[in-house]
C-alpha positions as CSV (number, residue, x, y, z in Angstrom):
1,M,-33.3,49.8,39.6
2,K,-35.9,48.4,41.9
3,R,-39.4,49.3,41.2
4,S,-42.4,49.2,43.5
5,I,-45.0,48.3,41.0
6,S,-45.6,44.7,40.2
7,I,-48.2,43.8,37.7
8,I,-49.6,40.6,37.8
9,M,-48.9,39.3,34.6
10,L,-51.0,36.5,33.5
11,M,-49.5,34.9,30.5
12,A,-51.8,32.9,28.5
13,C,-51.0,29.4,27.8
14,A,-47.9,30.0,25.9
15,A,-47.5,33.6,26.2
16,I,-45.0,35.0,28.7
17,C,-46.4,37.9,29.8
18,Y,-44.0,40.2,30.8
19,A,-43.8,39.9,33.8
20,Q,-46.2,38.8,35.8
21,T,-47.8,36.0,34.6
22,E,-49.9,33.3,35.8
23,Q,-50.5,29.6,35.3
24,A,-47.5,27.5,35.3
25,A,-44.6,25.9,33.7
26,E,-44.5,22.1,34.2
27,N,-42.7,18.8,34.0
28,T,-40.2,16.3,35.1
29,A,-37.5,14.8,37.3
30,I,-34.0,15.7,38.3
31,T,-30.7,15.7,36.4
32,V,-27.7,17.7,37.3
33,S,-24.2,17.3,36.0
34,Q,-21.9,15.3,38.3
35,E,-19.9,18.4,39.3
36,N,-23.0,19.7,41.1
37,D,-24.3,16.5,42.5
38,S,-22.8,17.2,45.9
39,L,-24.9,20.3,46.2
40,I,-28.3,18.5,46.0
41,D,-28.4,16.9,49.4
42,S,-26.6,19.5,51.5
43,N,-27.7,22.8,52.8
44,Q,-24.3,23.2,54.6
45,H,-22.5,24.2,51.5
46,L,-22.0,28.0,51.9
47,T,-22.0,29.5,48.4
48,E,-21.0,33.0,47.4
49,V,-24.7,33.9,47.2
50,E,-25.4,32.6,50.7
51,A,-22.4,34.5,52.1
52,E,-23.8,37.7,50.5
53,S,-27.4,37.2,51.5
54,N,-27.5,34.9,54.6
55,Q,-30.2,37.1,56.1
56,L,-32.7,36.3,53.4
57,R,-36.0,34.9,54.2
58,F,-38.2,33.0,51.8
59,I,-42.0,33.0,51.4
60,M,-43.8,30.0,50.0
61,L,-47.4,29.5,49.1
62,S,-48.7,25.9,49.1
63,Q,-52.1,24.7,47.9
64,D,-53.8,21.5,48.8
65,K,-56.7,20.9,46.5
66,V,-59.8,19.4,48.2
67,D,-62.8,18.8,46.0
68,R,-63.1,22.1,44.0
69,K,-61.4,24.3,46.6
70,N,-57.7,25.2,47.3
71,I,-56.5,25.2,50.9
72,N,-53.8,27.8,51.0
73,T,-50.9,27.9,53.4
74,I,-48.2,30.6,53.6
75,Q,-44.8,29.4,55.0
76,I,-41.9,31.6,55.9
77,Y,-38.3,30.1,56.0
78,N,-35.0,31.5,56.9
79,H,-31.8,31.0,54.7
80,Q,-31.1,27.7,56.5
81,A,-34.5,26.3,55.5
82,Q,-35.9,26.6,59.1
83,L,-39.6,27.2,59.3
84,L,-40.3,30.6,61.0
85,K,-44.0,30.7,60.5
86,A,-46.9,28.9,58.9
87,I,-50.1,30.8,58.2
88,N,-53.5,29.4,57.2
89,A,-54.5,31.8,54.4
90,G,-57.9,30.2,53.9
91,E,-59.7,28.7,50.9
92,S,-59.8,29.9,47.3
93,R,-61.2,28.7,44.0
94,K,-60.2,29.0,40.3
95,N,-56.4,29.5,40.0
96,G,-56.1,29.7,43.8
97,G,-54.3,32.2,45.9
98,R,-51.2,34.2,45.1
99,I,-48.5,36.3,46.8
100,F,-47.9,39.7,45.3
101,H,-44.1,40.1,45.2
102,F,-44.0,43.9,45.6
103,D,-40.8,45.6,46.7
104,D,-42.1,46.5,50.1
105,P,-39.7,46.2,53.1
106,D,-42.5,46.1,55.7
107,R,-45.5,44.3,54.2
108,F,-46.5,41.3,52.1
109,Y,-49.7,40.7,50.3
110,Y,-51.9,37.7,49.7
111,Y,-54.8,37.6,47.2
112,A,-57.3,34.8,46.5
113,Y,-60.2,34.5,44.1
114,E,-63.4,33.1,45.7
115,N,-66.1,33.5,43.1
116,G,-67.3,35.8,40.3
117,S,-68.1,38.6,42.6
118,K,-65.7,38.1,45.6
119,A,-62.0,37.9,46.3
120,R,-59.9,38.2,49.4
121,L,-57.0,40.5,50.1
122,K,-54.8,40.1,53.1
123,I,-51.9,42.4,54.2
124,Y,-49.3,41.0,56.6
125,N,-46.5,42.5,58.6
126,K,-43.0,41.2,57.4
127,T,-41.5,41.6,60.9
128,D,-43.8,39.4,63.0
129,F,-46.0,38.0,60.3
130,S,-49.1,39.4,61.9
131,L,-52.2,40.2,59.9
132,V,-52.5,43.9,59.3
133,A,-55.8,43.9,57.4
134,A,-58.2,41.6,55.5
135,H,-60.7,42.8,52.9
136,D,-63.4,41.2,50.9
137,I,-63.1,42.9,47.5
138,E,-64.2,42.4,43.9
139,P,-61.9,40.1,41.9
140,L,-59.1,41.6,39.9
141,Y,-60.2,42.7,36.5
142,E,-58.8,40.4,33.8
143,E,-59.0,40.7,30.0
144,V,-57.5,38.4,27.4
145,I,-55.1,40.3,25.1
146,V,-55.2,38.3,21.8
147,G,-51.8,36.8,21.0
148,T,-50.1,38.0,24.2
149,G,-51.8,37.0,27.4
150,V,-54.1,38.2,30.1
151,Y,-54.1,41.7,31.5
152,S,-54.4,42.2,35.3
153,L,-53.1,45.1,37.4
154,A,-52.0,45.7,41.0
155,G,-49.0,47.5,42.5
156,L,-47.5,50.0,44.9
157,N,-46.8,53.7,44.4
158,A,-43.2,55.0,44.5
159,D,-42.9,55.6,48.3
160,K,-44.7,52.3,49.0
161,S,-47.5,54.0,51.0
162,R,-50.3,53.0,48.7
163,L,-51.5,49.7,47.1
164,F,-53.7,50.0,44.0
165,M,-55.7,47.3,42.3
166,H,-57.9,47.3,39.2
167,V,-60.9,45.2,40.2
168,G,-64.4,44.4,39.0
169,K,-66.2,43.1,35.9
170,K,-67.0,44.8,32.6
171,K,-69.7,47.1,34.0
172,T,-68.4,47.7,37.5
173,Q,-64.7,48.4,37.3
174,E,-62.9,50.4,39.9
175,I,-59.4,51.3,41.2
176,L,-59.1,50.4,44.8
177,I,-56.5,52.3,46.8
178,F,-55.3,51.1,50.2
179,D,-53.0,52.6,52.9
180,V,-50.5,49.8,53.3
181,R,-49.4,50.8,56.8
182,T,-52.8,50.7,58.3
183,G,-54.5,48.4,55.7
184,V,-57.4,50.8,55.4
185,L,-59.2,51.1,52.0
186,L,-58.9,54.8,51.3
187,Q,-60.6,55.2,47.9
188,R,-62.7,53.6,45.2
189,V,-62.2,55.3,41.9
190,P,-64.9,54.3,39.4
191,L,-63.8,53.4,35.8
192,G,-67.0,53.1,34.0
193,K,-68.8,50.1,32.4
194,Y,-66.7,49.3,29.4
195,K,-63.3,47.6,28.8
196,T,-60.7,49.8,30.4
197,K,-57.0,49.7,30.1
198,V,-55.1,51.1,33.1
199,T,-51.3,51.8,32.9
200,A,-49.1,52.9,35.8
201,Y,-46.5,55.6,35.3
202,N,-44.0,57.5,37.5
203,L,-43.2,54.3,39.4
204,G,-46.9,53.8,40.3
205,D,-47.7,57.4,41.4
206,V,-50.0,58.0,38.5
207,L,-52.5,55.7,36.7
208,V,-53.9,56.4,33.2
209,A,-57.2,54.8,32.4
210,T,-58.4,54.7,28.8
211,V,-61.8,53.6,27.5
212,N,-62.2,53.0,23.7
213,T,-65.7,51.4,23.5
214,G,-69.2,52.9,23.8
215,K,-70.4,56.4,23.0
216,N,-68.3,58.4,25.5
217,R,-64.7,57.4,25.2
218,S,-62.3,58.8,27.8
219,I,-58.9,59.2,29.2
220,Q,-58.4,60.0,32.9
221,L,-55.4,60.3,35.1
222,I,-55.5,59.2,38.8
223,D,-53.2,60.3,41.5
224,V,-52.5,57.2,43.6
225,E,-51.5,59.1,46.7
226,T,-54.8,61.0,47.0
227,G,-57.1,58.9,44.8
228,Q,-58.1,62.1,43.0
229,V,-58.8,62.3,39.2
230,K,-56.3,64.9,38.2
231,F,-57.3,65.1,34.5
232,K,-60.1,63.7,32.4
233,K,-61.2,64.1,28.8
234,V,-64.3,62.6,27.2
235,Y,-64.9,62.4,23.4
236,E,-68.0,61.1,21.6
237,Y,-67.2,58.1,19.5
238,K,-63.6,59.1,19.2
239,D,-60.9,56.7,20.4
240,V,-58.3,58.1,22.8
241,A,-54.6,57.4,23.5
242,G,-52.2,58.8,26.0
243,F,-49.1,58.4,28.2
244,V,-47.4,60.2,31.1
245,H,-43.9,61.6,31.5
246,G,-43.1,63.3,34.8
247,D,-45.8,65.9,35.4
248,Y,-47.1,65.9,31.8
249,V,-49.8,63.9,30.2
250,F,-49.7,63.4,26.4
251,Y,-53.2,62.7,25.1
252,A,-55.0,62.4,21.8
253,Y,-58.4,61.8,20.2
254,V,-58.7,59.9,17.0
255,T,-60.6,60.7,13.8
256,G,-60.9,59.0,10.5
257,K,-60.0,55.4,9.6
258,R,-57.3,53.5,7.8
259,V,-55.3,55.9,5.5
260,D,-57.3,58.9,6.8
261,T,-56.6,58.3,10.5
262,V,-55.5,61.3,12.5
263,Y,-54.3,61.4,16.1
264,Q,-54.7,64.9,17.4
265,Y,-52.2,65.2,20.3
266,Y,-52.0,67.7,23.1
267,V,-49.7,68.0,26.2
268,R,-50.8,69.3,29.6
269,N,-49.1,69.7,32.9
270,F,-51.5,67.8,35.1
271,V,-50.1,69.4,38.3
272,T,-50.7,73.0,37.2
273,G,-53.3,72.3,34.5
274,E,-51.3,74.3,32.0
275,L,-51.7,73.3,28.3
276,Q,-48.3,73.2,26.6
277,D,-47.4,74.6,23.2
278,F,-47.7,71.2,21.4
279,K,-50.5,70.5,19.0
280,F,-49.4,67.7,16.7
281,K,-51.5,65.8,14.2
282,S,-50.1,62.3,13.6
283,Y,-51.1,59.5,11.2
284,S,-49.9,57.0,13.9
285,Q,-50.2,56.7,17.6
286,L,-47.0,58.3,19.2
287,A,-44.3,55.9,20.3
288,Y,-42.1,57.1,23.1
289,A,-38.9,56.2,25.0
290,E,-37.6,57.7,28.2
291,N,-33.9,58.1,29.1
292,K,-32.6,56.2,32.2
293,D,-33.0,59.0,34.7
294,K,-36.5,59.9,33.3
295,S,-35.5,63.5,32.7
296,S,-36.3,63.4,29.0
297,V,-38.6,61.5,26.7
298,Y,-38.3,61.0,22.9
299,I,-41.4,60.9,20.9
300,V,-42.0,59.7,17.3
301,G,-45.0,60.0,15.1
302,N,-46.1,60.8,11.5
303,D,-46.7,64.4,10.7
304,I,-50.1,64.7,8.8
305,E,-49.2,68.2,7.7
306,N,-45.9,67.0,6.2
307,N,-47.0,64.0,4.0
308,K,-47.0,61.7,7.1
309,S,-43.2,62.0,7.3
310,T,-41.5,60.5,10.4
311,T,-41.1,63.2,13.1
312,V,-39.0,62.9,16.2
313,F,-39.3,65.2,19.3
314,K,-37.3,65.5,22.5
315,F,-39.4,66.7,25.5
316,N,-37.6,67.9,28.6
317,Q,-39.1,69.7,31.6
318,G,-41.9,71.2,29.5
319,S,-39.6,72.3,26.5
320,I,-40.1,70.5,23.2
321,E,-37.4,70.2,20.6
322,R,-38.1,68.9,17.1
323,L,-35.1,66.8,15.8
324,P,-34.1,67.4,12.2
325,V,-34.9,63.9,10.9
326,Q,-35.4,64.1,7.1
327,G,-36.6,61.9,4.3
328,I,-37.9,59.1,6.4
329,T,-41.5,57.8,6.4
330,I,-42.1,54.9,8.8
331,K,-45.2,54.1,10.9
332,P,-43.7,53.4,14.3
333,Q,-44.6,50.3,16.3
334,K,-41.8,50.6,18.8
335,L,-39.3,53.2,19.8
336,L,-36.1,52.2,21.7
337,L,-33.2,54.2,23.1
338,D,-29.9,52.4,23.1
339,N,-27.9,51.8,26.3
340,Q,-25.5,54.7,25.6
341,E,-28.5,57.0,25.0
342,Q,-26.9,58.0,21.7
343,Q,-29.3,56.4,19.2
344,L,-33.0,55.8,18.7
345,L,-34.4,52.8,17.0
346,I,-37.7,53.3,15.2
347,L,-39.2,50.0,14.4
348,G,-42.1,49.7,11.9
349,K,-44.0,46.8,10.4
350,S,-41.7,46.3,7.4
351,D,-38.8,48.7,8.0
352,L,-36.7,50.4,10.6
353,T,-34.4,53.3,11.0
354,V,-31.8,54.3,13.6
355,V,-31.5,57.9,14.4
356,S,-28.2,59.2,15.8
357,L,-28.9,61.9,18.4
358,R,-25.6,63.5,17.5
359,N,-26.5,63.7,13.8
360,P,-30.3,63.0,13.4
361,S,-30.4,64.3,9.8
362,Q,-28.4,61.3,8.6
363,A,-31.0,58.7,9.5
364,K,-31.3,55.8,7.0
365,L,-34.2,53.5,6.2
366,T,-33.6,49.7,6.3
367,D,-36.1,47.1,5.0
368,L,-36.9,44.5,7.6
369,P,-35.9,41.0,6.4
370,F,-38.8,39.5,8.5
371,D,-41.3,40.3,11.2
372,V,-39.3,41.3,14.3
373,G,-40.0,39.8,17.7
374,D,-36.8,41.0,19.5
375,V,-34.0,43.5,19.0
376,V,-30.6,43.9,20.7
377,F,-28.0,46.7,20.3
378,N,-24.4,45.8,21.1
379,E,-22.8,48.0,23.8
380,S,-21.1,50.4,21.4
381,G,-24.3,50.8,19.4
382,S,-22.6,49.9,16.1
383,H,-24.5,46.7,15.5
384,L,-28.2,45.8,15.8
385,Y,-29.5,42.2,16.0
386,L,-33.0,41.3,15.0
387,K,-34.8,38.1,15.9
388,E,-37.7,36.9,13.8
389,G,-41.1,36.9,15.6
390,A,-43.1,34.1,13.9
391,G,-40.1,32.3,12.4
392,S,-36.6,31.3,13.6
393,E,-34.1,33.6,11.8
394,V,-31.8,36.3,13.0
395,A,-30.2,39.2,11.2
396,L,-27.3,41.6,11.8
397,I,-27.6,45.3,10.8
398,D,-24.8,47.8,10.6
399,V,-26.2,50.9,12.3
400,A,-24.1,53.5,10.5
401,S,-25.0,52.4,7.0
402,G,-28.3,50.6,7.6
403,E,-26.9,47.7,5.6
404,K,-27.8,44.1,6.5
405,L,-24.5,42.4,7.2
406,A,-25.7,38.8,7.8
407,R,-28.8,36.6,8.2
408,T,-29.1,33.1,9.4
409,G,-31.4,30.5,10.8
410,T,-31.3,29.1,14.3
411,G,-32.0,25.7,15.9
412,R,-30.7,22.3,15.3
413,P,-30.9,21.1,11.7
414,G,-33.4,18.3,11.1
415,V,-35.3,18.8,14.3
416,K,-39.1,18.8,13.8
417,F,-40.8,22.0,14.8
418,G,-42.9,21.8,17.9
419,Q,-46.1,23.8,18.7
420,F,-44.9,25.8,21.7
421,M,-44.9,29.5,21.0
422,A,-41.9,31.6,21.7
423,S,-43.6,34.2,23.9
424,A,-44.9,31.5,26.1
425,A,-44.2,31.3,29.7
426,L,-43.9,32.0,33.3
427,L,-47.4,31.0,33.9
428,G,-48.3,31.2,37.6
429,V,-44.8,32.1,38.7
430,G,-44.0,34.4,41.5
431,L,-41.8,37.1,40.0
432,N,-40.3,40.2,41.4
433,S,-40.2,41.6,37.9
434,G,-40.7,45.2,38.7
435,Y,-43.3,47.1,36.7
436,V,-45.2,45.2,34.2
437,Y,-48.8,44.9,33.4
438,F,-49.9,42.9,30.5
439,A,-48.1,40.4,28.4
440,A,-46.0,42.0,25.8
441,S,-45.5,40.2,22.5
442,F,-42.4,42.3,22.0
443,S,-40.3,40.8,24.8
444,R,-36.6,41.0,25.6
445,T,-36.2,37.3,26.6
446,G,-35.4,35.6,23.3
447,M,-31.9,36.8,22.4
448,I,-28.9,38.2,24.3
449,L,-25.2,39.1,23.8
450,N,-22.8,37.7,26.3
451,H,-20.9,40.1,28.5
452,A,-17.9,40.0,26.2
453,Q,-20.2,41.0,23.3
454,N,-18.7,38.4,21.0
455,R,-21.3,35.6,21.2
456,L,-25.0,35.9,20.4
457,F,-27.4,33.5,22.2
458,V,-30.8,33.0,20.5
459,I,-33.6,30.6,21.7
460,N,-35.7,28.7,19.2
461,S,-39.0,27.7,20.8
462,K,-39.9,25.5,17.8
463,T,-36.8,23.3,17.9
464,N,-36.4,23.8,21.7
465,D,-32.8,24.9,21.8
466,V,-30.5,27.8,22.1
467,T,-28.3,28.8,19.1
468,L,-24.8,30.2,19.6
469,L,-23.5,32.6,16.9
470,N,-20.4,34.7,16.5
471,A,-21.6,38.3,17.1
472,D,-19.5,39.9,14.4
473,D,-21.0,38.0,11.4
474,L,-23.5,35.4,12.7
475,S,-21.1,32.6,11.7
476,G,-20.2,29.5,13.7
477,R,-23.7,28.3,14.3
478,E,-24.2,25.6,16.9
479,A,-27.2,24.7,19.0
480,I,-27.7,23.1,22.4
481,A,-31.0,21.3,23.2
482,T,-32.7,23.0,26.1
483,G,-36.0,21.1,26.6
484,G,-39.6,21.2,25.5
485,G,-41.2,24.7,25.7
486,T,-37.9,26.7,25.6
487,Y,-38.9,30.3,26.2
488,M,-36.3,32.5,27.9
489,V,-32.5,33.2,27.7
490,Y,-31.1,35.5,30.5
491,Q,-27.8,36.5,32.0
492,L,-27.3,38.6,35.2
493,A,-25.1,41.6,35.0
494,H,-22.6,39.9,37.4
495,E,-19.3,39.5,35.5
496,S,-19.0,35.7,35.8
497,A,-22.7,34.8,35.7
498,P,-23.6,32.0,33.3
499,I,-26.2,32.2,30.6
500,M,-29.5,30.7,31.8
501,V,-32.0,29.2,29.4
502,L,-35.4,28.2,30.7
503,S,-37.8,25.7,29.2
504,Q,-41.0,24.2,30.6
505,E,-39.0,21.3,32.0
506,K,-35.5,22.4,32.9
507,I,-32.9,25.1,33.7
508,N,-29.9,25.0,31.4
509,W,-26.7,26.7,32.6
510,I,-24.3,27.7,29.8
511,N,-20.8,29.2,30.0
512,G,-21.1,32.6,28.4
513,V,-17.5,32.6,27.2
514,T,-17.1,29.1,25.8
515,G,-20.7,28.4,25.0
516,S,-20.4,25.0,26.6
517,L,-23.2,23.5,28.8
518,I,-22.3,23.7,32.5
519,S,-25.2,21.8,33.8
520,E,-28.9,21.2,33.5
521,F,-31.6,20.6,36.0
522,E,-35.1,19.1,35.3
523,F,-38.0,20.2,37.5
524,D,-41.7,19.9,37.9
525,V,-42.7,23.5,38.5
526,L,-40.9,26.8,38.1
527,S,-42.2,28.5,41.2
528,G,-40.4,31.8,41.3
529,I,-37.6,34.1,40.1
530,H,-36.0,37.1,42.0
531,F,-34.0,39.1,39.5
532,D,-32.5,41.5,42.1
533,H,-31.1,38.7,44.3
534,G,-30.3,36.6,41.3
535,L,-32.3,33.5,42.5
536,I,-34.5,31.0,40.7
537,F,-36.9,28.6,42.5
538,V,-38.0,25.2,41.2
539,S,-40.3,22.8,43.0
540,D,-41.4,19.2,43.0
541,D,-43.7,17.1,45.2
542,E,-41.4,17.3,48.2
543,Q,-39.2,20.3,48.1
544,T,-38.1,23.6,46.4
545,R,-34.6,24.1,45.3
546,V,-33.2,27.6,45.2
547,F,-30.4,28.2,42.6
548,S,-28.1,31.2,42.1
549,M,-28.2,32.8,38.7
550,K,-24.7,34.2,39.5
551,T,-23.1,30.8,39.8
552,S,-25.6,28.1,38.9
553,E,-25.1,26.6,42.3
554,L,-27.8,25.3,44.6
555,V,-28.2,27.8,47.5
556,V,-30.7,26.0,49.7
557,T,-33.4,23.4,49.6
558,L,-36.7,24.3,51.2
559,P,-39.2,21.6,52.3
560,G,-42.9,21.6,51.3
561,A,-45.4,19.9,49.0
562,D,-48.0,21.3,46.5
563,V,-46.0,24.5,46.1
564,R,-47.6,27.2,43.9
565,M,-45.0,30.0,44.2
566,V,-41.9,30.9,46.2
567,N,-39.8,34.0,46.4
568,V,-37.6,36.2,48.7
569,L,-39.7,37.8,51.4
C-alpha cells in the first residue's frame, strides 16, 4: 500500500534507518556479468519495466561543492533520458539539499540546510515544474538515537493536502503545517523546550508528541488537517507513553523504577473526548500490532494486578476483548502479527511466545538462543526464523510446539570479520519508503524467504556475504560474497523477481530458486530506491544507471555528475 508519509530517515554511519536515511553509501567501479553487458551502453533496449512504465519521469538532485557551499541543481528527465527541465535550487551547507520523495501526484519538495537557524523549503508543481512557494524556515529537528541513527521527521497527511515538518532546536521546537496546493504556511504548533519525539499515525493525519524530560512531561495529539491540539496531558516528573489507533489514543504515565515500574494506561476517543472503559496497569510499556486493514489492534503488556503476567487485548472500534492467554510472563519488546493474521509473536529480551488467535490459551514460552535482530514467519505460519542481532547465527522455531528445530551460523568460513554493522545503510539515499521516522534497530532487511518458501537468505555484515539455507532444517549452508558493508537483502513480490543483496559497493542479483549469482554491479553511490516501481538508482561521476528489481536489467542511463539522489518523480 502506498503511503503519503515519508520520514526522512537519517541513518547514522552504519545504521540503516528505516527508511529514510541520510548520508551515503559509497565505492567503486563497474562490473556486470557478460550476459548483461549489452545493456550498459544502450537506452534503446525496451525492457519489461520500460514497457510497463514508459511514462515515468525521473528527478535528480546534483550538488557541486564550491568552497564550503553546495550548489544544488534539480534535473527532470523522461524515460528516454531526455532532459525536460533544469532548476537552480540555490546554495546549501552541511549535508546539502535533498528531495523529499513523498507520494504526491502534483507536487515535489526540496529542502536545504543553510545554517544553525535557517533552512529553505521549496514546493514545485510536477506538471510544469514551476515554483509554487518558497519559505525560510528553521532547520529540521534532528536527534541522535544511540545505536540506531538520527531522528528527523517530515511528511504528508493521508489526502496529501498538508505537509508537516518537525523543526527547530532543543528549546524552540515546532510542527510546521503547510497547505501543499497553495504553499501557504497554515500553522505553527509549539512543542516546548525539551527533547520531543513526534510520531505520525493514521497515514499522517495525526501526530503524537511526547516529552520525557524536565518537570512537566507531556503527551499531545495534533490534527494535521487543522493544526489543532486535540488532546494533551501533562504530568509532573512522570514519563509518558502513547500511541494512536483510528480515533483512539492510548496513553500512560509512569511511576516507580526498575522492578516497581508501573505504566497506568487509559484510552480516549480523541474525536468525541470520551474516556473508554480501559484502565490497565502494566509493568511494561504496551506493545501493539494493527491488522492489515487497520480495523483492529492487538495490545500486549504485563498485568501488575496479576503478578505481571503477560496480557493480550484485542481492540476494535472502541470495544476491548481480553484474550485468554495463560501462564506466560514475558516483558514485550516487540509484537508482530503474522501475514495470515492468525498468530501474534511476542518478543522479549530473552524469550518469545507465539499466541494463536484461534486458541490463545495454548501459548508456549520459548527461550531465545541469542539476541534477536530480525524475525520471519513462513507463509503458513508453522515456522519462525530468528536472526541474531549482534552475532551471525540463525535459528528455526516450530510455532506449534515452541521447539527449536535447528540453529546454525552464517557467512563464509574462515573470513575475517569486518567492522561494518548490520543495521548500517542507506545513508543519504532518496527513498520512497513510505512511513518511517527514525532508524529502527529492529529492521526487516537482514533475512528473507524466497517466494517458494524453501530457501532462506541471510546477510552477514561481518563477513560481507549472503548465506543460503534450506528452509525446512537450515541445512545446505552456502554463502556468496556480496561486497564490503553488506546490509540489505530484498525481493519484490513479483513472481520471477531475483533476490537483491546490497552492499556499500555493489548490487548483487541472485536467482531465488537456484541460489546462483545472476550478476553483480559495482557502483560509486547508491542514489535512490523506489519500491513501488521496483527501481534502484546507482550513480558515478558521469551518469546514473536505473535497474529493475523485477528483472535485474538496466532500464535507462541518465546523464549527470555529482549526483546526490535520484528517484521517480
